[in-house]
Every structure is written in structure tokens, then in C-alpha cells.
C-alpha positions in Angstrom: 0.3 -0.1 0.1 1.1 3.7 -0.6 0.5 7.0 1.6 1.8 10.4 2.2 4.4 10.4 5.1 3.1 13.6 7.3 5.3 12.8 10.3 8.6 11.3 11.4 10.8 11.0 14.3 13.9 9.9 13.4 14.8 8.5 16.9 12.3 6.8 17.4 12.1 5.6 13.9 8.9 6.0 13.5 6.5 8.4 12.2 2.6 8.6 11.1 0.9 8.0 7.3 -1.9 9.0 5.6 -3.2 5.9 3.8 -5.9 8.3 2.0 -8.3 5.4 2.5 -11.3 6.4 4.8 -11.6 2.8 5.8 -8.0 3.0 7.0 -7.2 6.7 8.0 -4.2 7.7 9.6 -1.5 5.1 10.9 1.4 4.7 12.7 4.1 3.5 10.7 7.5 1.9 11.8 11.0 1.7 10.4 13.9 -0.7 11.1 16.1 1.8 9.3 15.1 5.1 7.8 17.0 6.3 4.3 17.8 9.6 3.5 15.3 9.4 0.8 12.3 9.6 3.4 11.0 12.8 4.1 7.6 14.9 5.2 5.3 14.9 2.5 7.1 11.9 0.5 5.1 8.9 -1.0 6.2 5.8 1.1 5.5 2.1 0.1 4.6 0.2 3.3 2.3 -3.0 4.8 -0.5 -2.8 7.1 -0.3 -5.1 9.8 -2.3 -5.8 13.3 -0.9 -5.3 16.7 -1.3 -7.6 19.5 -3.9 -5.2 20.7 -5.8 -5.4 17.3 -4.8 -1.8 15.9 -3.5 -1.2 12.8 0.0 0.0 11.6 2.2 0.2 8.9 5.5 -0.7 8.3 8.0 0.8 5.9 9.0 -0.4 3.1 10.4 1.7 0.6 9.8 5.4 -0.9 7.7 5.4 -3.8 9.5 5.6 -6.8 8.1 8.7 -8.8 9.3 12.0 -10.3 8.9 15.1 -7.8 6.5 17.4 -8.8 6.5 21.0 -7.3 4.2 19.5 -4.5 3.2 15.7 -4.0 0.6 15.3 -6.5 -0.9 12.8 -4.3 -1.9 15.5 -1.5 -4.7 17.2 -3.0 -5.3 19.9 0.1 -1.8 21.2 -1.3 -3.0 21.1 -4.9 -6.2 22.9 -3.8 -4.6 25.7 -2.1 -1.8 26.0 -5.2 -4.6 25.9 -7.7 -6.5 29.0 -6.0 -3.2 31.0 -6.1 -2.8 29.9 -9.7 -6.6 31.0 -10.8 -5.8 34.4 -8.9 -2.2 34.7 -11.3 -3.7 33.8 -13.9 -7.1 36.6 -14.1 -4.7 38.5 -13.1 -1.7 38.6 -15.3 -2.8 36.4 -18.3 -6.2 36.8 -19.1 -5.4 40.7 -20.4 -3.3 39.3 -22.9 -6.4 36.9 -24.1 -8.8 39.5 -24.8 -11.6 37.9 -23.3 -13.7 38.7 -20.2 -13.0 35.7 -18.2 -13.1 36.0 -14.3 -13.0 33.5 -11.1 -16.5 31.9 -11.0 -18.4 33.8 -8.2 -19.7 30.1 -7.1 -16.4 29.5 -5.9 -16.6 31.4 -3.0 -19.0 29.1 -1.1 -18.3 25.9 -3.1 -14.6 25.9 -3.9 -15.0 22.6 -5.5 -16.8 24.4 -8.5 -15.1 24.9 -12.1 -13.0 27.3 -11.8 -13.9 30.5 -14.2 -16.7 31.8 -16.1 -15.8 33.7 -19.7 -18.2 36.7 -19.6 -17.9 37.2 -23.4 -19.0 34.0 -24.4 -21.4 33.7 -21.5 -19.8 30.0 -20.6 -17.7 28.2 -17.6 -14.0 27.2 -17.9 -11.6 25.1 -16.3 -8.1 26.1 -15.6 -5.4 23.4 -15.6 -2.2 24.8 -14.5 0.7 21.9 -15.4 3.9 22.0 -14.3 5.3 18.9 -14.3 5.4 16.5 -17.8 3.7 13.3 -18.0 7.3 11.6 -18.8 6.4 8.3 -19.5 3.5 9.4 -21.9 5.3 7.4 -24.7 4.0 4.1 -23.5 0.8 5.4 -24.9 -0.6 5.9 -28.5 -2.4 8.6 -30.2 -3.3 9.0 -33.4 -1.1 6.1 -34.0 1.8 7.6 -32.9 3.4 7.5 -29.3 2.4 10.7 -27.1 5.0 13.6 -27.0 5.6 14.0 -23.2 6.7 17.9 -24.0 3.0 18.3 -25.4 0.8 15.8 -23.5 -1.4 17.2 -20.4 -3.7 15.1 -18.1 -7.5 15.7 -17.3 -9.2 14.0 -14.6 -11.6 11.7 -15.4 -13.7 12.6 -12.2 -13.8 16.3 -14.1 -14.7 14.8 -17.4 -17.7 13.1 -15.7 -18.7 16.0 -13.9 -18.6 18.4 -16.9 -20.2 16.8 -19.8 -23.5 16.8 -16.5 -23.1 20.2 -15.6 -20.9 22.2 -18.2 -21.0 20.1 -21.3 -20.4 23.8 -23.3 -17.8 24.9 -21.5 -14.4 25.0 -22.4 -10.9 23.9 -21.0 -7.9 26.3 -20.3 -4.3 24.4 -20.2 -1.5 26.9 -18.6 1.7 24.8 -19.0 5.1 25.5 -17.6 7.1 23.2 -17.3 9.5 23.1 -14.3 11.4 20.0 -14.6 12.8 19.0 -18.0 14.4 15.3 -17.2 13.2 12.2 -15.4 15.7 8.9 -15.7 16.6 8.9 -18.9 13.7 11.0 -20.5 13.8 14.4 -21.6 11.3 17.3 -22.6 11.8 20.5 -24.3 11.1 23.9 -22.7 7.4 24.7 -23.0 5.7 27.6 -21.7 1.8 28.9 -23.1 -1.7 28.9 -22.8 -3.7 26.6 -24.8 -7.7 26.6 -24.9 -9.7 23.1 -25.2 -12.9 22.8 -26.7 -14.6 20.5 -23.7 -17.5 19.1 -25.8 -14.3 18.1 -28.8 -12.1 16.5 -25.9 -15.5 14.6 -24.7 -15.8 13.3 -28.1 -12.2 12.1 -28.4 -12.7 10.5 -25.2 -16.5 9.1 -26.0 -14.5 7.5 -29.3 -11.8 5.7 -27.5 -9.1 8.2 -29.2 -6.8 9.4 -26.0 -5.5 7.0 -23.7 -6.7 6.5 -20.1 -4.0 6.5 -17.3 -4.6 4.8 -13.9 -2.4 6.4 -11.5 -0.5 3.2 -9.7 0.1 5.5 -6.5 -3.6 5.9 -6.2 -4.7 2.3 -6.4 -6.2 2.5 -2.4 -7.0 6.2 -2.4 -10.7 7.6 -1.3 -9.5 11.4 -1.9 -7.8 11.8 -4.8 -8.8 10.9 -9.1 -7.4 7.7 -9.8 -7.4 8.6 -13.6 -6.9 10.9 -16.0 -7.1 11.3 -19.9 -3.9 12.0 -22.0 -4.4 14.8 -24.7 -2.0 16.3 -26.9 -1.7 19.7 -27.1 -0.5 19.9 -31.1 -3.7 18.0 -31.9 -5.3 21.2 -33.7 -8.7 19.8 -34.2 -9.2 20.1 -29.8 -6.8 22.9 -29.0 -6.0 26.4 -29.9 -2.6 27.9 -28.7 -3.6 31.6 -27.1 -0.2 32.3 -26.1 
């Protein structure tokens, strides 16, 4: 099983791990030795055991093998907080260059999980996807008969697709891309910065036709809190995306 290490006492060789599974919750985790790679907020692999008193605890196995994003991508709370600042920065600094009246969705004041933006120029909702870490291994999937190019690959949560299909089928999806990491193991992507607008209805057509890959996050198999699957899209697909900046 995997979870996020939320506290660590090196002297006692123990800590606490958030399993992100509502049926298990937060567990004490015990180490035989603590590797240097073990840090607060890293994703760890562990076994769940039962004590003589009938309580669950975690036995550390290893640190999960994964690339390091700006935040741990399994921690939804951090990403929500970061996303709120991104929305403000996007509206303040990027939207004036786009020539449209795009503002933060006022419904988010009371319901922060609502879709991010509202386009007053075209009278429709929009979502903002700020992506900083490339999907380095995208090349193992095919798009239009050829492997995805990780430089231009972006992700779109299946949960968002299902929600917007019901609530906002006419919305636009804005991808604000700036790769802060360019290498992972033996894979390298090109520098990329820009803003692309995708029509959700066209993205949905691609999904329904089975033309885009669906990636299952192996670090989220037991996770009840985050999206477990994302669709992969290619920004250079002109039938779906328009580059604005």
C-alpha cells in the first residue's frame, strides 16, 4: 500500500502516514532504518499489520519510485491551495493578454470545488488546468497511431470529465503549461510555456470515441481522496486545442 508521510521521528524510527483511504485513515508507521530519501510529504510504500491489541499500523518498505512534482501530486489539499493562487495569477496576469472577459467563477466563494472560471464574453463556464510537471512516460501510450510526445502531453481527470459532461458540456478548458522539470531518468522534454484553450465538447468526443489514453495512477489504487484516472491529451491536436500564448 502507499500513502503520504505526514510526520517523522527519526530517533524513535517511527512516524505517521496518511493512507488516503477512508476505511483505514492515518496510521503509525515504523522503520527498521530510515533512508535519506525519506522526507515529510513523500509517498511511501508499506504493509499494514495488526498489533496484539488489535490496532492497525504500517511497516515501512520503501519510498515510492516517482518523479518529484512541485508538490506531492497525491496530496489534494496542497494542490487545491496552490490552484487557488494559480487562478488568481492567471486572471490577473494572463487573461488581459487573451482579449476576453474571463473571471474566477463567483460560485467558488461558497463552493470552492466548483469549476474555476466564467467567460463573460462568451457566456459560458471554463476550467483552468495549470500543469508544471510533464507526464514523462506518456510515450508508452498511443495518440492518433503514434506515441504521445511528453513535451505536449497534458492530463485531464476522469472525474472532471464526468462532472463537466453533466454540468458544463459547453465549457472551455484552459491549459496553462510551464515545465519546471525537464528530465526524469533517461527521458527529456523540451522547454514549454504557453496557454492553450480546448473545447470540452471536442475533448469529450475524443474520449467517447476511445481516441485518447486513460492512465490509471498506480500510486492512487487505494486512495479515496484523489482522482485515480486521467485522460491524456496532446496539445498539438488542432482539432481540439488552440494555442493562445
